N, CA, C and O of each residue as an XYZ file, in Angstrom:
240
protein
N      68.772    -85.570    418.509
C      68.438    -85.375    419.849
C      69.095    -83.960    419.644
O      70.200    -83.867    419.108
N      68.469    -82.975    420.035
C      69.402    -81.869    420.501
C      69.692    -81.335    421.867
O      68.848    -80.674    422.472
N      70.740    -81.578    422.311
C      71.131    -80.855    423.524
C      70.794    -80.037    424.356
O      71.130    -80.079    425.540
N      69.882    -78.947    423.692
C      69.274    -77.615    424.186
C      68.092    -78.080    424.815
O      67.664    -77.705    425.906
N      67.437    -79.185    423.817
C      65.931    -79.574    424.359
C      66.529    -80.601    425.729
O      66.408    -80.269    426.908
N      66.924    -81.383    425.441
C      67.164    -82.384    426.957
C      67.459    -81.126    427.773
O      66.397    -80.751    428.268
N      68.233    -80.510    428.034
C      68.718    -79.266    429.104
C      67.298    -78.812    429.507
O      66.746    -78.669    430.598
N      66.891    -78.627    428.168
C      65.013    -77.702    428.633
C      64.772    -78.728    429.297
O      65.411    -78.567    430.337
N      64.148    -79.869    429.357
C      63.445    -81.342    429.783
C      64.362    -81.192    431.114
O      63.587    -81.299    432.065
N      65.513    -81.015    431.522
C      65.983    -81.530    433.202
C      65.539    -79.828    434.082
O      65.262    -79.726    435.277
N      65.593    -78.649    433.041
C      64.866    -77.476    433.757
C      64.010    -77.373    434.441
O      63.757    -76.878    435.540
N      63.200    -78.290    433.126
C      61.723    -78.487    433.603
C      61.447    -79.097    434.850
O      60.328    -79.005    435.355
N      62.515    -79.805    435.467
C      62.251    -80.847    436.391
C      62.037    -82.330    435.846
O      61.325    -83.094    436.498
N      62.540    -82.681    434.858
C      62.496    -84.282    434.511
C      63.699    -84.931    434.702
O      64.665    -84.417    434.136
N      63.937    -86.177    435.515
C      64.917    -86.925    435.914
C      65.763    -87.591    434.630
O      65.225    -88.004    433.603
N      66.996    -87.605    434.867
C      67.485    -88.561    433.575
C      66.446    -89.501    432.985
O      66.010    -89.406    431.837
N      66.026    -90.586    434.042
C      64.791    -91.645    433.820
C      63.464    -91.076    432.917
O      62.716    -91.593    432.087
N      63.558    -90.027    433.396
C      61.855    -89.598    432.883
C      62.131    -89.031    431.009
O      61.345    -89.041    430.062
N      63.301    -88.676    431.086
C      64.010    -87.835    430.324
C      64.383    -89.288    428.917
O      64.181    -89.205    427.706
N      64.839    -90.228    429.549
C      64.809    -91.488    428.711
C      63.909    -92.085    428.629
O      63.737    -93.142    428.020
N      63.159    -91.441    429.279
C      61.533    -92.667    428.661
C      60.735    -92.072    427.739
O      60.168    -92.714    426.855
N      60.602    -90.337    427.937
C      60.152    -89.602    427.259
C      60.892    -89.432    425.331
O      60.240    -88.974    424.393
N      62.011    -89.831    425.265
C      62.917    -89.821    424.174
C      63.096    -90.878    423.496
O      63.322    -90.814    422.288
N      63.035    -91.858    424.057
C      63.542    -93.299    423.352
C      62.729    -94.319    423.381
O      62.543    -94.764    424.514
N      62.204    -94.820    422.572
C      61.089    -95.998    421.878
C      61.494    -96.988    422.106
O      62.435    -97.039    422.899
N      60.909    -98.376    421.446
C      61.023    -99.665    421.686
C      62.659    -99.934    421.063
O      63.359   -100.709    421.715
N      63.187    -99.360    419.942
C      64.401   -100.206    419.595
C      65.494    -99.778    420.525
O      65.525    -98.942    421.427
N      66.494   -100.710    419.970
C      67.650   -100.521    421.310
C      68.530    -99.387    420.873
O      68.975    -99.348    419.726
N      68.753    -98.587    421.650
C      69.406    -97.920    421.481
C      71.141    -97.698    422.485
O      71.354    -97.796    423.693
N      71.803    -97.474    421.675
C      73.097    -97.169    422.271
C      73.982    -95.851    421.966
O      73.986    -95.353    420.840
N      74.658    -95.372    422.932
C      75.181    -93.900    423.166
C      76.669    -94.428    423.806
O      76.873    -94.893    424.928
N      77.723    -94.174    422.599
C      79.196    -94.015    422.228
C      79.822    -94.408    423.141
O      80.446    -95.469    423.131
N      79.746    -93.425    424.318
C      80.387    -93.756    425.399
C      79.703    -93.858    426.557
O      79.906    -93.052    427.465
N      78.906    -94.751    426.655
C      78.050    -94.856    427.830
C      77.129    -93.742    428.245
O      77.384    -92.584    427.912
N      76.007    -94.064    428.999
C      75.542    -93.409    429.662
C      76.262    -92.413    431.113
O      76.705    -92.996    432.102
N      76.263    -91.492    431.039
C      76.450    -90.305    432.112
C      75.384    -89.383    432.288
O      74.930    -88.587    431.466
N      74.866    -89.695    434.063
C      74.032    -89.249    434.557
C      73.963    -88.199    435.196
O      72.965    -87.861    435.832
N      75.530    -87.230    435.067
C      75.304    -86.231    435.920
C      75.319    -85.271    434.974
O      75.852    -85.129    433.874
N      74.279    -84.366    435.986
C      73.296    -83.445    435.326
C      73.968    -82.306    434.492
O      73.273    -81.694    433.681
N      75.213    -82.011    434.645
C      76.088    -81.222    433.665
C      76.912    -81.823    432.148
O      77.727    -81.358    431.352
N      76.233    -82.981    432.299
C      77.122    -83.895    431.123
C      76.038    -84.227    430.508
O      76.154    -83.958    429.312
N      74.626    -84.874    430.864
C      73.741    -85.430    430.803
C      73.250    -85.413    429.066
O      73.119    -86.370    428.304
N      73.126    -84.495    428.909
C      72.536    -83.715    427.509
C      73.229    -84.227    426.496
O      72.814    -84.992    425.627
N      74.449    -83.723    426.649
C      75.172    -83.489    425.387
C      75.859    -85.311    425.243
O      76.392    -85.743    424.221
N      75.629    -86.218    426.698
C      76.057    -87.177    425.799
C      74.542    -88.349    425.774
O      74.752    -89.556    425.656
N      73.449    -87.946    425.867
C      72.370    -88.529    425.190
C      72.091    -87.771    424.321
O      70.929    -87.925    423.945
N      72.904    -86.607    423.551
C      72.525    -86.082    422.346
C      72.924    -87.138    420.985
O      72.478    -87.019    419.844
N      74.254    -88.578    421.663
C      75.397    -88.749    420.816
C      74.181    -90.381    420.837
O      74.620    -91.382    420.272
N      73.221    -90.433    421.286
C      72.393    -92.057    421.171
C      72.259    -92.212    420.068
O      72.029    -91.329    419.243
N      72.389    -93.428    419.859
C      71.468    -93.534    418.070
C      71.200    -95.242    418.665
O      71.434    -96.023    419.587
N      70.386    -95.045    417.062
C      69.515    -96.492    417.154
C      70.164    -97.932    416.635
O      70.719    -97.946    415.536
N      70.112    -98.783    417.197
C      71.278    -99.708    416.422
C      70.770   -100.584    415.805
O      70.130   -101.492    416.335
N      71.059   -100.407    413.985
C      70.508   -101.194    413.014
C      71.623   -101.692    412.297
O      72.722   -101.975    412.775
N      71.162   -101.803    410.788
C      72.537   -102.437    410.129
C      73.413   -101.340    410.012
O      74.511   -101.824    409.739
N      73.512    -99.902    410.088
C      74.075    -99.185    409.942
C      75.177    -98.521    411.034
O      76.014    -97.664    410.750
N      74.962    -99.139    412.358
C      75.800    -98.685    413.580
C      76.175   -100.035    414.220
O      75.582   -100.836    414.943
N      77.160    -99.976    413.771
C      78.186   -101.263    414.446
C      79.119   -100.938    415.784
O      80.320   -100.672    415.820
N      78.402   -101.020    416.597
C      79.597   -100.580    418.119
C      80.552   -101.417    418.013
O      80.323   -102.587    417.707
N      81.769   -100.965    418.245
C      83.141   -101.897    418.362
C      83.082   -102.613    419.906
O      82.770   -101.726    420.700
N      83.235   -103.641    420.457
C      83.669   -104.471    421.034
C      84.758   -104.235    422.256
O      85.214   -105.198    422.871
Protein backbone atom coordinates (compact mmCIF):
# COMPACT_ATOMS: atom_id res chain seq x y z
CA UNK A 1 0.00 0.00 0.00
CA UNK A 2 1.19 3.47 -0.79
CA UNK A 3 0.75 6.19 1.87
CA UNK A 4 0.33 8.88 -0.83
CA UNK A 5 -2.64 7.00 -2.28
CA UNK A 6 -4.19 6.62 1.16
CA UNK A 7 -3.74 10.35 1.83
CA UNK A 8 -5.37 11.12 -1.53
CA UNK A 9 -8.38 9.02 -0.50
CA UNK A 10 -8.52 10.94 2.79
CA UNK A 11 -8.34 14.24 0.88
CA UNK A 12 -11.21 13.07 -1.30
CA UNK A 13 -13.35 12.76 1.82
CA UNK A 14 -13.21 9.04 2.52
CA UNK A 15 -13.33 8.05 6.18
CA UNK A 16 -10.89 5.53 7.65
CA UNK A 17 -13.69 2.92 7.49
CA UNK A 18 -14.27 3.69 3.80
CA UNK A 19 -10.55 3.41 3.06
CA UNK A 20 -10.20 0.15 4.97
CA UNK A 21 -13.17 -1.33 3.12
CA UNK A 22 -11.76 -0.20 -0.24
CA UNK A 23 -8.20 -1.42 0.36
CA UNK A 24 -8.69 -4.71 2.16
CA UNK A 25 -10.21 -7.92 0.98
CA UNK A 26 -11.50 -11.03 2.66
CA UNK A 27 -8.01 -12.04 3.85
CA UNK A 28 -6.99 -11.44 7.45
CA UNK A 29 -4.80 -8.34 7.66
CA UNK A 30 -2.34 -7.45 10.39
CA UNK A 31 -0.97 -3.98 11.14
CA UNK A 32 2.26 -4.36 13.16
CA UNK A 33 1.84 -1.26 15.36
CA UNK A 34 -1.94 -1.52 15.52
CA UNK A 35 -4.44 0.68 13.73
CA UNK A 36 -4.11 4.41 14.40
CA UNK A 37 -7.14 6.37 13.18
CA UNK A 38 -5.55 9.80 13.73
CA UNK A 39 -5.80 11.48 10.30
CA UNK A 40 -2.18 12.64 10.47
CA UNK A 41 -0.83 9.10 10.99
CA UNK A 42 -3.49 6.88 9.40
CA UNK A 43 -1.91 6.61 5.93
CA UNK A 44 1.55 5.70 7.22
CA UNK A 45 0.17 3.14 9.66
CA UNK A 46 -2.17 1.54 7.13
CA UNK A 47 0.70 1.27 4.64
CA UNK A 48 2.36 -1.24 7.01
CA UNK A 49 -0.59 -3.69 6.80
CA UNK A 50 0.27 -7.24 5.83
CA UNK A 51 -1.93 -10.14 4.83
CA UNK A 52 -1.44 -12.96 7.28
CA UNK A 53 -0.12 -16.08 5.64
CA UNK A 54 2.68 -18.56 6.26
CA UNK A 55 5.35 -15.87 5.72
CA UNK A 56 3.99 -13.41 8.32
CA UNK A 57 4.14 -14.40 11.94
CA UNK A 58 3.02 -11.67 14.37
CA UNK A 59 4.68 -11.71 17.77
CA UNK A 60 2.41 -12.21 20.77
